[in-house]
Residue, then its C-alpha position, 0 to 999 in steps of 0.5 A: x769883448x768883441x771890440x777888444x778882440x778886434x782891437x787886438x787883431x788890428x794891432x797884431x796885423x799892424x805889428x806883423x806889417x811893421x816887422x817886415x819893414x824892420x832893418x838892422x838900423x832900427x834899434x829895437x830890431x837890431x837889439x834882438x838880432x845882436x843879442x845872439x852871441x855869434x852875431x855880435x861877435x861877427x859884427x865886432x870882428x868886421x868893425x874892429x878888423x879882429x878875427x881873434x875877437x871872441x864874445x863871451x856874453x852879450x845883452x840887448x836893451x841893457x839898462x845902466x844907471x848913473x849915481x843919481x839913478x838916471x837910467x840909459x838903455x844901451x842897444x847892445x852891451x858885449x864883453x869879450x874873452x879879454x874883458x874888453x867892453x863894447x857898447x854898440x848903438x844904432x842911430x838914425x838921427x844925428x842928434x842921438x849920436x852926438x859927441x856928448x852922448x858918446x862921452x856919457x855912454x863911455x863914462x857910465x860903462x866905466x862907472x858900472x864895470x868896476x867894483x868898490x876898491x878896484x884899482x884905476x888900472x883895472x878899468x876895462x878897455x871900452x868901445x862905444x860904437x855908433x852905427x849911424x844912418x847918416x854920415x854924422x861926422x860929415x867927412x865922407x869916411x866909412x868909419x871914424x876912430x875917436x881916441x884921446x890925443x896929447x895935443x903937444x906931442x900928437x901921441x895917443x893918451x892910451x886911456x883905453x877908452x875908444x869911440x867909433x862911428x860907422x857910416x852906413x851910407x857907404x856900401x862898397x865891396x869891402x867887408x864893412x861896406x857889405x855889412x852896412x848894406x845888410x844893415x839897410x835891408x828889409x829882406x834877408x834874401x837880399x843880405x850878403x852875410x848868411x849869419x845875419x840873414x838867418x837871424x833876420x829871417x828867424x824874426x821875420x818868417x819863423x813862427x816863434x821868432x815873429x811871436x818874440x818880436x810881437x811880444x817885444x813890440x807890446x812891451x815897448x808900447x807898455x813902456x812908452x805908455x808908462x813913460x808918458x804917465x811918469x811925465x804927466x805925474x811930474x807935471x802934476x807934482x810941479x803944480x803942487x795942487x794935487x794929492x799923491x792919491x789924485x796924481x796916481x789916479x789921474x796918471x795911472x801910476x801907483x801911489x808908491x811910484x808917485x811918492x818915489x817921483x816926489x822924493x826925487x823932486x825934493x832931492x833935486x830941490x835940495x841940491 
């Protein structure tokens, strides 16, 4: 019992220290800050230069699936009063913000915001926005707008699907530059924008906010442990030498979870 208590206290102190080092460029922290509707609205207004934009709903760490059941977790998914849809991702690694990742996110949003029988023209206008720690597209610009273009005429294709990259390396005196400065701060008192500083301060200094972040970090640890267990079970299934019960016992998954993984494996083999 004492050993468990000491281990818990050690983890708790490590979590508190880690929270103090969080920036808005850290995806889990960013998701909590911008699941606040006013903060998400403020962020989008600056990036899109649209003071009229009003967010009606927003969700952080939003799970979205393709037809095969593969799940992707979006940092932020927001919808405005015109039903335009925004996926906002922060990426510290260039690999995570590649062109095909942007395309994949965009396609998943299209597939999940429509209902059976909807006309194609009813598709929502969508924005996939990457805020990157590095200049991913390497042209030295603060922001990049990616839209489909008809090559022969140079005209926009007007499919209302937009991809944007915001380069956090540029922290100049523009509204966007100040926003990127704030994304790189660990201390709320160093930030330009009060609305963001207050939200960051809540999670770093307020007792309830800190407790919320500690719970989030504990949930992340559980999810990571579960993901590792799934990978172990998949490797065991590939060997074909163990029973479902044995795999569940060794991996820590339930028998039902192992059976579901086995069924997924069989479906892939039949394609």
